[in-house]
PAKOLVO-409345 format. One record per residue (C-alpha): residue number from 1; x, y, z; residue in one letter. Coordinates in nm, 3 decimals, decimal comma, always signed. Last residue first. Example, Ala and Ser with C-alpha at 12.3 -4.5 7.8 and 13.67 -1.06 7.14 Angstrom:
! residues 2
zalum_c1_c2_c3_vomi
2_+1,367_-0,106_+0,714_S
1_+1,230_-0,450_+0,780_A
***
This chain:
! residues 593
zalum_c1_c2_c3_vomi
593_-1,731_-0,170_-1,054_X
592_-1,395_-0,038_-0,901_X
591_-1,314_-0,338_-0,660_X
590_-1,381_-0,569_-0,981_X
589_-1,047_-0,471_-1,095_X
588_-1,008_-0,528_-1,498_X
587_-0,846_-0,783_-1,667_X
586_-1,084_-1,076_-1,820_X
585_-1,078_-1,356_-1,563_X
584_-0,909_-1,716_-1,560_X
583_-1,032_-1,827_-1,351_X
582_-1,389_-1,987_-1,237_X
581_-1,699_-1,729_-1,150_X
580_-1,839_-1,769_-0,844_X
579_-1,671_-1,504_-0,750_X
578_-1,528_-1,319_-0,431_X
577_-1,380_-0,999_-0,371_X
576_-1,177_-0,914_-0,052_X
575_-1,165_-0,586_+0,120_X
574_-0,901_-0,456_+0,370_X
573_-0,870_-0,129_+0,208_X
572_-0,496_-0,101_+0,206_X
571_-0,497_-0,490_+0,172_X
570_-0,694_-0,491_-0,121_X
569_-0,756_-0,870_-0,247_X
568_-0,924_-0,979_-0,576_X
567_-1,156_-1,271_-0,702_X
566_-1,106_-1,535_-0,453_X
565_-1,326_-1,813_-0,596_X
564_-1,611_-1,972_-0,433_X
563_-1,751_-2,265_-0,284_X
562_-2,089_-2,153_-0,120_X
561_-2,262_-2,233_+0,189_X
560_-2,623_-2,102_+0,241_X
559_-2,658_-1,991_+0,583_X
558_-2,824_-1,612_+0,452_X
557_-3,036_-1,689_+0,138_X
556_-2,862_-1,714_-0,195_X
555_-3,043_-1,590_-0,522_X
554_-2,876_-1,616_-0,872_X
553_-3,079_-1,415_-1,136_X
552_-2,774_-1,398_-1,380_X
551_-2,479_-1,606_-1,283_X
550_-2,260_-1,458_-0,984_X
549_-1,988_-1,239_-1,010_X
548_-2,228_-0,937_-1,138_X
547_-2,406_-0,949_-0,821_X
546_-2,115_-0,854_-0,601_X
545_-1,939_-1,134_-0,379_X
544_-1,835_-0,941_-0,087_X
543_-1,583_-1,087_+0,156_X
542_-1,621_-1,126_+0,540_X
541_-1,320_-1,223_+0,772_X
540_-1,336_-1,537_+1,018_X
539_-1,015_-1,666_+0,826_X
538_-1,260_-1,967_+0,725_X
537_-1,438_-1,676_+0,492_X
536_-1,767_-1,526_+0,589_X
535_-1,973_-1,427_+0,269_X
534_-2,128_-1,088_+0,193_X
533_-2,351_-1,090_-0,071_X
532_-2,447_-0,881_-0,359_X
531_-2,546_-0,507_-0,492_X
530_-2,913_-0,505_-0,301_X
529_-2,756_-0,692_+0,011_X
528_-2,796_-1,054_+0,138_X
527_-2,572_-1,100_+0,482_X
526_-2,385_-1,419_+0,622_X
525_-2,378_-1,628_+0,319_X
524_-2,094_-1,908_+0,419_X
523_-1,762_-1,961_+0,254_X
522_-1,575_-2,288_+0,102_X
521_-1,241_-2,161_-0,064_X
520_-1,104_-2,154_-0,423_X
519_-0,761_-1,973_-0,445_X
518_-0,710_-1,732_-0,739_X
517_-0,648_-1,448_-0,575_X
516_-0,416_-1,565_-0,275_X
515_-0,505_-1,663_+0,090_X
514_-0,218_-1,806_+0,341_X
513_-0,124_-1,476_+0,462_X
512_-0,508_-1,342_+0,493_X
511_-0,564_-1,444_+0,827_X
510_-0,219_-1,306_+0,938_X
509_-0,278_-0,984_+0,756_X
508_-0,627_-0,954_+0,873_X
507_-0,519_-0,982_+1,242_X
506_-0,237_-0,726_+1,206_X
505_+0,031_-0,867_+1,466_X
504_+0,073_-0,636_+1,773_X
503_+0,310_-0,346_+1,874_X
502_+0,122_-0,181_+1,565_X
501_-0,204_-0,123_+1,737_X
500_-0,067_+0,122_+1,986_X
499_+0,085_+0,356_+1,713_X
498_+0,298_+0,686_+1,767_X
497_+0,356_+0,984_+1,544_X
496_+0,612_+1,234_+1,699_X
495_+0,580_+1,580_+1,575_X
494_+0,805_+1,895_+1,547_X
493_+0,634_+1,988_+1,227_X
492_+0,994_+2,029_+1,056_X
491_+1,171_+1,776_+1,300_X
490_+0,885_+1,502_+1,191_X
489_+0,894_+1,169_+1,341_X
488_+0,719_+0,872_+1,225_X
487_+0,551_+0,562_+1,320_X
486_+0,715_+0,474_+1,664_X
485_+0,549_+0,173_+1,778_X
484_+0,406_+0,210_+2,148_X
483_+0,417_+0,004_+2,480_X
482_+0,198_+0,147_+2,739_X
481_+0,235_+0,296_+3,103_X
480_-0,089_+0,390_+3,256_X
479_-0,058_+0,789_+3,386_X
478_-0,384_+0,913_+3,209_X
477_-0,593_+0,594_+3,153_X
476_-0,613_+0,307_+2,902_X
475_-0,921_+0,143_+2,713_X
474_-1,013_+0,435_+2,538_X
473_-1,419_+0,481_+2,581_X
472_-1,378_+0,840_+2,810_X
471_-1,178_+0,959_+2,505_X
470_-1,498_+0,948_+2,265_X
469_-1,475_+0,809_+1,900_X
468_-1,366_+0,464_+1,955_X
467_-1,297_+0,211_+1,728_X
466_-1,187_-0,156_+1,777_X
465_-1,040_-0,402_+1,526_X
464_-0,693_-0,315_+1,480_X
463_-0,682_-0,108_+1,801_X
462_-0,546_+0,232_+1,917_X
461_-0,383_+0,383_+1,570_X
460_-0,722_+0,538_+1,455_X
459_-0,740_+0,714_+1,772_X
458_-0,410_+0,898_+1,679_X
457_-0,149_+0,785_+1,920_X
456_+0,045_+1,147_+1,962_X
455_+0,396_+1,192_+2,079_X
454_+0,455_+1,396_+2,416_X
453_+0,798_+1,549_+2,450_X
452_+0,697_+1,886_+2,397_X
451_+0,521_+1,925_+2,763_X
450_+0,840_+1,823_+2,955_X
449_+1,064_+1,535_+3,064_X
448_+1,430_+1,599_+2,974_X
447_+1,577_+1,388_+2,685_X
446_+1,702_+1,029_+2,664_X
445_+1,471_+0,891_+2,381_X
444_+1,276_+0,629_+2,602_X
443_+1,277_+0,823_+2,903_X
442_+1,124_+1,167_+2,749_X
441_+0,881_+0,965_+2,475_X
440_+0,557_+1,090_+2,672_X
439_+0,224_+0,941_+2,548_X
438_-0,080_+1,169_+2,418_X
437_-0,383_+0,973_+2,324_X
436_-0,621_+1,016_+2,040_X
435_-0,876_+1,212_+1,863_X
434_-1,110_+1,322_+2,145_X
433_-0,849_+1,351_+2,376_X
432_-0,665_+1,177_+2,643_X
431_-0,332_+1,328_+2,809_X
430_-0,009_+1,215_+2,985_X
429_-0,006_+0,831_+2,917_X
428_+0,332_+0,728_+3,043_X
427_+0,591_+0,550_+2,789_X
426_+0,691_+0,219_+2,718_X
425_+0,893_+0,179_+2,389_X
424_+0,913_+0,031_+2,033_X
423_+1,154_+0,181_+1,773_X
422_+1,006_+0,162_+1,404_X
421_+1,105_+0,517_+1,330_X
420_+1,437_+0,632_+1,543_X
419_+1,404_+0,779_+1,901_X
418_+1,734_+0,881_+2,020_X
417_+1,618_+1,251_+2,112_X
416_+1,322_+1,339_+1,938_X
415_+1,407_+1,724_+1,991_X
414_+1,255_+2,056_+2,005_X
413_+1,495_+2,353_+2,072_X
412_+1,371_+2,578_+2,399_X
411_+1,148_+2,828_+2,284_X
410_+0,855_+2,664_+2,456_X
409_+1,045_+2,583_+2,780_X
408_+1,128_+2,947_+2,806_X
407_+0,765_+3,058_+2,745_X
406_+0,649_+2,790_+3,003_X
405_+0,886_+2,950_+3,266_X
404_+0,755_+3,314_+3,152_X
403_+0,368_+3,199_+3,165_X
402_+0,214_+3,130_+2,811_X
401_-0,153_+3,235_+2,842_X
400_-0,405_+3,113_+2,635_X
399_-0,721_+3,305_+2,625_X
398_-1,081_+3,247_+2,752_X
397_-1,437_+3,295_+2,691_X
396_-1,725_+3,150_+2,931_X
395_-2,093_+3,141_+2,841_X
394_-2,323_+3,032_+3,093_X
393_-2,601_+3,256_+2,978_X
392_-2,677_+3,410_+3,311_X
391_-2,308_+3,325_+3,417_X
390_-2,190_+3,535_+3,123_X
389_-1,812_+3,543_+3,131_X
388_-1,534_+3,719_+2,930_X
387_-1,145_+3,736_+2,946_X
386_-1,110_+3,395_+3,149_X
385_-0,720_+3,304_+3,157_X
384_-0,573_+3,009_+3,031_X
383_-0,283_+2,741_+3,103_X
382_-0,285_+2,434_+2,863_X
381_-0,271_+2,094_+2,832_X
380_-0,382_+1,938_+2,508_X
379_+0,012_+1,897_+2,418_X
378_+0,021_+1,954_+2,007_X
377_-0,234_+2,162_+1,825_X
376_-0,137_+2,023_+1,518_X
375_-0,277_+1,683_+1,619_X
374_-0,603_+1,828_+1,568_X
373_-0,632_+1,770_+1,225_X
372_-0,996_+1,683_+1,133_X
371_-1,124_+2,025_+1,195_X
370_-0,817_+2,214_+1,092_X
369_-0,516_+2,388_+1,319_X
368_-0,296_+2,674_+1,259_X
367_-0,013_+2,685_+1,513_X
366_-0,131_+2,787_+1,886_X
365_-0,110_+3,126_+2,052_X
364_-0,465_+3,042_+2,136_X
363_-0,635_+3,417_+2,130_X
362_-0,691_+3,427_+1,763_X
361_-0,803_+3,079_+1,753_X
360_-1,078_+3,163_+1,987_X
359_-1,108_+2,961_+2,319_X
358_-1,479_+2,929_+2,422_X
357_-1,526_+2,755_+2,742_X
356_-1,630_+2,423_+2,921_X
355_-1,766_+2,381_+3,226_X
354_-1,866_+2,054_+3,424_X
353_-1,517_+1,983_+3,495_X
352_-1,434_+2,276_+3,700_X
351_-1,067_+2,230_+3,851_X
350_-0,942_+2,099_+3,499_X
349_-1,133_+2,342_+3,308_X
348_-1,257_+2,215_+2,979_X
347_-1,159_+2,368_+2,627_X
346_-1,347_+2,435_+2,323_X
345_-1,142_+2,537_+2,045_X
344_-1,207_+2,837_+1,774_X
343_-1,220_+2,911_+1,435_X
342_-1,081_+2,584_+1,295_X
341_-1,376_+2,485_+1,046_X
340_-1,653_+2,450_+1,305_X
339_-1,545_+2,437_+1,661_X
338_-1,243_+2,235_+1,752_X
337_-1,243_+1,981_+2,012_X
336_-1,137_+1,933_+2,394_X
335_-0,822_+2,133_+2,472_X
334_-0,746_+2,074_+2,832_X
333_-0,725_+2,365_+3,105_X
332_-0,532_+2,484_+3,385_X
331_-0,581_+2,838_+3,526_X
330_-0,456_+3,167_+3,534_X
329_-0,644_+3,425_+3,764_X
328_-0,730_+3,751_+3,602_X
327_-0,881_+3,870_+3,955_X
326_-1,211_+3,946_+3,801_X
325_-1,193_+3,633_+3,592_X
324_-1,100_+3,437_+3,849_X
323_-1,412_+3,532_+4,099_X
322_-1,660_+3,474_+3,786_X
321_-1,501_+3,153_+3,725_X
320_-1,553_+3,067_+4,122_X
319_-1,911_+3,177_+4,080_X
318_-1,952_+2,963_+3,761_X
317_-1,789_+2,665_+3,940_X
316_-2,043_+2,703_+4,241_X
315_-2,341_+2,736_+4,025_X
314_-2,258_+2,427_+3,830_X
313_-2,174_+2,202_+4,140_X
312_-2,496_+2,306_+4,283_X
311_-2,701_+2,237_+3,995_X
310_-2,525_+1,922_+3,950_X
309_-2,598_+1,818_+4,264_X
308_-2,961_+1,891_+4,240_X
307_-3,104_+2,188_+4,422_X
306_-3,383_+2,183_+4,736_X
305_-3,205_+1,927_+4,953_X
304_-3,249_+1,522_+4,939_X
303_-3,029_+1,438_+4,628_X
302_-2,964_+1,137_+4,401_X
301_-2,683_+1,168_+4,172_X
300_-2,684_+1,236_+3,806_X
299_-2,545_+0,975_+3,556_X
298_-2,467_+1,035_+3,177_X
297_-2,433_+0,739_+2,931_X
296_-2,323_+0,712_+2,586_X
295_-2,462_+0,439_+2,366_X
294_-2,452_+0,657_+2,030_X
293_-2,845_+0,762_+2,086_X
292_-2,824_+0,893_+2,388_X
291_-2,846_+0,694_+2,786_X
290_-2,967_+0,914_+3,052_X
289_-2,949_+0,758_+3,421_X
288_-3,124_+0,933_+3,717_X
287_-3,070_+0,878_+4,085_X
286_-3,374_+0,942_+4,271_X
285_-3,501_+1,289_+4,362_X
284_-3,829_+1,254_+4,150_X
283_-3,785_+1,136_+3,814_X
282_-4,114_+1,247_+3,655_X
281_-4,026_+1,332_+3,247_X
280_-4,029_+1,667_+3,108_X
279_-3,975_+1,757_+2,725_X
278_-3,800_+2,116_+2,611_X
277_-3,981_+2,273_+2,315_X
276_-4,034_+2,289_+1,957_X
275_-3,710_+2,397_+1,798_X
274_-3,517_+2,135_+2,077_X
273_-3,691_+1,836_+1,877_X
272_-3,686_+1,563_+2,169_X
271_-3,789_+1,204_+2,140_X
270_-3,797_+1,085_+2,514_X
269_-3,785_+0,700_+2,603_X
268_-3,903_+0,649_+2,929_X
267_-3,757_+0,372_+3,226_X
266_-3,920_+0,370_+3,558_X
265_-3,988_+0,602_+3,850_X
264_-3,674_+0,507_+4,034_X
263_-3,471_+0,640_+3,760_X
262_-3,378_+0,571_+3,351_X
261_-3,422_+0,807_+3,104_X
260_-3,362_+0,707_+2,736_X
259_-3,292_+0,956_+2,490_X
258_-3,360_+1,028_+2,128_X
257_-3,299_+1,352_+1,935_X
256_-3,551_+1,488_+1,648_X
255_-3,351_+1,587_+1,464_X
254_-3,014_+1,486_+1,450_X
253_-2,692_+1,683_+1,607_X
252_-2,563_+1,373_+1,866_X
251_-2,553_+1,415_+2,221_X
250_-2,362_+1,614_+2,465_X
249_-2,516_+1,698_+2,778_X
248_-2,493_+2,023_+2,934_X
247_-2,632_+2,142_+3,295_X
246_-2,757_+2,488_+3,258_X
245_-3,129_+2,420_+3,233_X
244_-3,255_+2,731_+3,409_X
243_-3,037_+2,979_+3,249_X
242_-3,081_+2,804_+2,927_X
241_-2,932_+2,533_+2,717_X
240_-3,195_+2,375_+2,435_X
239_-3,398_+2,109_+2,596_X
238_-3,430_+1,840_+2,875_X
237_-3,639_+1,869_+3,177_X
236_-3,617_+1,609_+3,458_X
235_-3,929_+1,616_+3,705_X
234_-4,003_+1,604_+4,068_X
233_-3,723_+1,710_+4,262_X
232_-3,647_+2,024_+4,056_X
231_-3,391_+1,867_+3,767_X
230_-3,262_+2,047_+3,505_X
229_-3,077_+1,947_+3,166_X
228_-2,936_+2,140_+2,881_X
227_-2,866_+1,975_+2,548_X
226_-2,549_+2,016_+2,349_X
225_-2,446_+1,928_+2,002_X
224_-2,244_+1,627_+1,871_X
223_-2,092_+1,592_+1,499_X
222_-2,257_+1,268_+1,275_X
221_-2,031_+1,035_+1,128_X
220_-2,017_+0,797_+1,428_X
219_-2,378_+0,846_+1,414_X
218_-2,427_+0,624_+1,104_X
217_-2,270_+0,319_+1,242_X
216_-2,443_+0,374_+1,582_X
215_-2,790_+0,399_+1,432_X
214_-2,719_+0,078_+1,218_X
213_-2,611_-0,132_+1,494_X
212_-2,914_+0,019_+1,689_X
211_-3,174_-0,071_+1,416_X
210_-3,396_+0,233_+1,421_X
209_-3,705_+0,286_+1,616_X
208_-4,067_+0,149_+1,519_X
207_-4,214_+0,462_+1,535_X
206_-3,986_+0,617_+1,299_X
205_-3,851_+0,973_+1,413_X
204_-4,019_+1,235_+1,214_X
203_-3,857_+1,333_+0,908_X
202_-3,732_+1,672_+0,814_X
201_-3,626_+1,613_+0,433_X
200_-3,276_+1,700_+0,347_X
199_-3,020_+1,986_+0,177_X
198_-2,671_+1,945_+0,240_X
197_-2,447_+2,029_+0,533_X
196_-2,274_+1,689_+0,554_X
195_-2,472_+1,621_+0,896_X
194_-2,792_+1,710_+0,725_X
193_-2,718_+1,466_+0,431_X
192_-2,640_+1,229_+0,718_X
191_-2,941_+1,281_+0,935_X
190_-3,163_+1,221_+0,607_X
189_-2,963_+0,864_+0,567_X
188_-3,063_+0,789_+0,913_X
187_-3,454_+0,880_+0,848_X
186_-3,417_+0,676_+0,547_X
185_-3,329_+0,360_+0,743_X
184_-3,614_+0,401_+0,971_X
183_-3,867_+0,459_+0,746_X
182_-4,080_+0,741_+0,588_X
181_-3,889_+0,792_+0,281_X
180_-4,088_+0,565_+0,040_X
179_-4,452_+0,719_+0,159_X
178_-4,303_+1,031_+0,015_X
177_-4,288_+0,878_-0,347_X
176_-3,918_+0,928_-0,441_X
175_-3,804_+1,228_-0,645_X
174_-3,711_+1,495_-0,374_X
173_-3,528_+1,235_-0,177_X
172_-3,372_+1,107_-0,454_X
171_-3,201_+1,494_-0,537_X
170_-3,055_+1,486_-0,210_X
169_-2,972_+1,113_-0,168_X
168_-2,762_+1,140_-0,493_X
167_-2,567_+1,424_-0,337_X
166_-2,520_+1,183_-0,025_X
165_-2,394_+0,907_-0,229_X
164_-2,113_+1,112_-0,429_X
163_-1,998_+1,262_-0,087_X
162_-1,960_+0,893_+0,037_X
161_-1,767_+0,766_-0,259_X
160_-1,726_+0,435_-0,063_X
159_-1,657_+0,580_+0,287_X
158_-1,773_+0,244_+0,470_X
157_-2,025_+0,432_+0,661_X
156_-2,189_+0,581_+0,313_X
155_-2,201_+0,208_+0,209_X
154_-2,387_+0,122_+0,543_X
153_-2,635_+0,366_+0,466_X
152_-2,707_+0,272_+0,123_X
151_-2,777_-0,089_+0,221_X
150_-3,020_+0,033_+0,489_X
149_-3,163_+0,219_+0,246_X
148_-3,229_-0,073_+0,057_X
147_-3,369_-0,282_+0,327_X
146_-3,588_-0,006_+0,402_X
145_-3,755_+0,027_+0,082_X
144_-3,785_-0,366_+0,087_X
143_-3,967_-0,365_+0,434_X
142_-4,191_-0,044_+0,382_X
141_-4,326_-0,228_+0,022_X
140_-4,631_-0,380_+0,202_X
139_-4,846_-0,447_-0,078_X
138_-4,597_-0,443_-0,331_X
137_-4,593_-0,309_-0,697_X
136_-4,614_+0,035_-0,707_X
135_-4,370_+0,131_-0,400_X
134_-4,145_-0,188_-0,457_X
133_-4,079_-0,012_-0,818_X
132_-4,034_+0,317_-0,695_X
131_-3,753_+0,185_-0,446_X
130_-3,589_-0,062_-0,721_X
129_-3,591_+0,282_-0,942_X
128_-3,395_+0,465_-0,675_X
127_-3,150_+0,137_-0,638_X
126_-3,113_+0,187_-1,024_X
125_-3,022_+0,513_-0,994_X
124_-2,758_+0,467_-0,743_X
123_-2,603_+0,180_-0,946_X
122_-2,571_+0,422_-1,237_X
121_-2,787_+0,325_-1,540_X
120_-2,656_+0,063_-1,787_X
119_-2,871_-0,212_-1,663_X
118_-3,174_-0,007_-1,687_X
117_-3,272_-0,200_-2,014_X
116_-3,223_-0,545_-1,860_X
115_-3,380_-0,470_-1,514_X
114_-3,663_-0,312_-1,664_X
113_-3,738_-0,573_-1,923_X
112_-3,714_-0,843_-1,612_X
111_-3,965_-0,667_-1,401_X
110_-4,222_-0,638_-1,664_X
109_-4,193_-1,004_-1,725_X
108_-4,188_-1,077_-1,392_X
107_-4,493_-0,863_-1,292_X
106_-4,716_-1,003_-1,612_X
105_-5,006_-0,813_-1,495_X
104_-5,371_-0,889_-1,371_X
103_-5,507_-0,613_-1,110_X
102_-5,432_-0,654_-0,739_X
101_-5,640_-0,342_-0,607_X
100_-5,415_-0,246_-0,373_X
99_-5,091_-0,321_-0,507_X
98_-5,121_-0,329_-0,895_X
97_-5,389_-0,077_-0,962_X
96_-5,343_+0,165_-0,656_X
95_-4,998_+0,146_-0,706_X
94_-5,046_+0,237_-1,046_X
93_-5,248_+0,546_-0,964_X
92_-5,008_+0,629_-0,728_X
91_-4,673_+0,593_-0,956_X
90_-4,852_+0,807_-1,256_X
89_-4,948_+1,084_-1,010_X
88_-4,565_+1,089_-0,863_X
87_-4,444_+1,092_-1,246_X
86_-4,704_+1,391_-1,321_X
85_-4,557_+1,564_-1,024_X
84_-4,189_+1,541_-1,090_X
83_-4,205_+1,568_-1,479_X
82_-4,076_+1,296_-1,652_X
81_-3,729_+1,226_-1,718_X
80_-3,576_+1,134_-2,072_X
79_-3,298_+0,885_-2,216_X
78_-2,942_+0,831_-2,313_X
77_-2,894_+1,114_-2,543_X
76_-3,094_+1,328_-2,297_X
75_-3,457_+1,465_-2,280_X
74_-3,578_+1,611_-1,968_X
73_-3,910_+1,775_-1,902_X
72_-4,162_+1,518_-2,040_X
71_-4,485_+1,577_-1,905_X
70_-4,622_+1,802_-2,202_X
69_-4,584_+1,520_-2,458_X
68_-4,314_+1,519_-2,710_X
67_-4,155_+1,203_-2,574_X
66_-4,478_+1,027_-2,516_X
65_-4,626_+1,137_-2,878_X
64_-4,299_+1,018_-3,061_X
63_-4,304_+0,679_-2,875_X
62_-4,696_+0,645_-2,985_X
61_-4,622_+0,709_-3,315_X
60_-4,354_+0,420_-3,368_X
59_-4,651_+0,261_-3,491_X
58_-4,852_-0,075_-3,495_X
57_-5,174_+0,068_-3,269_X
56_-5,335_-0,259_-3,376_X
55_-5,079_-0,420_-3,144_X
54_-5,211_-0,264_-2,855_X
53_-4,928_-0,124_-2,643_X
52_-4,796_-0,312_-2,374_X
51_-4,476_-0,518_-2,488_X
50_-4,370_-0,333_-2,786_X
49_-4,405_+0,000_-2,608_X
48_-4,174_-0,143_-2,333_X
47_-3,912_-0,255_-2,554_X
46_-3,894_+0,061_-2,722_X
45_-3,906_+0,262_-2,392_X
44_-3,659_+0,054_-2,239_X
43_-3,427_+0,113_-2,518_X
42_-3,477_+0,511_-2,504_X
41_-3,375_+0,473_-2,134_X
40_-3,611_+0,620_-1,872_X
39_-3,416_+0,812_-1,620_X
38_-3,598_+0,856_-1,275_X
37_-3,693_+0,488_-1,334_X
36_-4,034_+0,387_-1,202_X
35_-4,287_+0,585_-1,448_X
34_-4,217_+0,376_-1,718_X
33_-4,530_+0,168_-1,674_X
32_-4,756_+0,455_-1,643_X
31_-4,576_+0,601_-1,953_X
30_-4,700_+0,347_-2,159_X
29_-5,048_+0,318_-2,067_X
28_-5,064_+0,718_-2,073_X
27_-4,937_+0,741_-2,438_X
26_-5,156_+0,448_-2,567_X
25_-5,476_+0,594_-2,376_X
24_-5,417_+0,952_-2,521_X
23_-5,583_+1,166_-2,278_X
22_-5,338_+1,382_-2,096_X
21_-5,468_+1,700_-1,931_X
20_-5,369_+1,588_-1,580_X
19_-5,514_+1,242_-1,623_X
18_-5,746_+1,053_-1,878_X
17_-5,798_+0,652_-1,801_X
16_-5,560_+0,470_-1,978_X
15_-5,413_+0,315_-1,665_X
14_-5,727_+0,175_-1,540_X
13_-5,854_+0,056_-1,895_X
12_-5,514_-0,131_-1,962_X
11_-5,535_-0,287_-1,599_X
10_-5,858_-0,423_-1,653_X
9_-5,731_-0,581_-2,000_X
8_-5,466_-0,761_-1,816_X
7_-5,085_-0,635_-1,863_X
6_-4,800_-0,819_-2,026_X
5_-5,046_-1,011_-2,262_X
4_-4,895_-1,288_-2,457_X
3_-4,858_-1,237_-2,847_X
2_-5,078_-1,392_-3,060_X
1_-4,927_-1,581_-3,328_X
***
């Protein structure tokens, strides 16, 4: 019986043409159809050879010739890999044949063989193969590639093996066709690699922009940097901080940076790469609003004189700081953030809010602190003295000063008074910092008010449903009275841990209290991702149905209603796994797949 053709004769002839020193037609045809996986399983080699090699060849010699060819550089027990440049050449030629010239092939059949034989590869390697397949088989592959990269970015944001995924991305960026990594979501993923200190391609800002929800989700994982601005009455200049551009704006540390500038002259989107140079936009003397990629807005007031208000304020502040430096005055400051791995702190002056200063750890007199554990610093309000100032470069260095009265207070015994874990009380907000709120517990604990009677509400304990990364966004102000819950008391560390959200019921726990593994519910498909579907439950929360929990080949569009079973519930990680397979189920935790 004649075996059906997987590829047409014109396609076979195109793929058999000699290239890069290789002239065996059967080897070239077989290699061309194996070029999409980063690692080719031997099972795929065997099945693809039976599918596409001319029957008259009829031996295993083609497999042996391919495995021993010069362009096979990595051989492992589970499979082999092609040399990078040769794989790129194969993919380019296959794309020209399939997606450009539309030469005939049984694409569904080839796709099915690849899916079945790469099923044992890791999910990330399968995604990489899907990206390459979209490139070679789809005329407009960009939308498919962007969707896959979008799913990857959201997975990183959910902290599901974040470091492992980013390390994969570093390698994938070197293996994937360059055209595949030009899309918006690929740009975001590259920025996340950069934020993690990993090598990444330098990609241009996508012409179509980036989905705002995706961007803000990702930028929450990216640290901030500073840009300097200057207005001369005609134009606004934005670039690196210089003597002329002295007013600093905090923006996400990505390249390039995108800002939206609004003034009486109109609205302009700026794409800024500080390494190339500053950017100018006409704004006149009107008020200016600058919005960054995370949605933070900075407002500059209108002016009529020679200098913009922020320039005058900065000049006066630096002059006043210079006087304080020479007179060795002591000033009030607030700890803003940690620099690097804890080498120093950034503080802002209470009287000069435009100015920040560097407080070296060696000059802080504070307990050891780490980048993600600023709560060990204690009260954010400190007294400082300027020890070095360069007004031209706008660099200020300070040291912490413990005055005699304050020293006696520090040495006084620390006490949590009558506070107990589980108590709730009303206290006054005494400070707002990047990592949370400080609330006084003195009155509730029956102890004297002081700097050492402040408990910390970490920003993760502010709300069950909302997340804030900037102190200016917190829903309370300094001086407000709020009700808080005592989560923990550590006499050894002299700390009281408080929570605002635990004074209210957890909406997730309330919604899930009536749901148990094995229950059947009717749910609505709200999102389709490469690894399955997210479904909206009657409670209003979403659950994940992994592709392995649906019959093979299933496709469900957004808006489809399904009767599903609750497979697994993870209260700690707030995740629900759903399935179309009725119980009983074999042992195993689907959340670990």
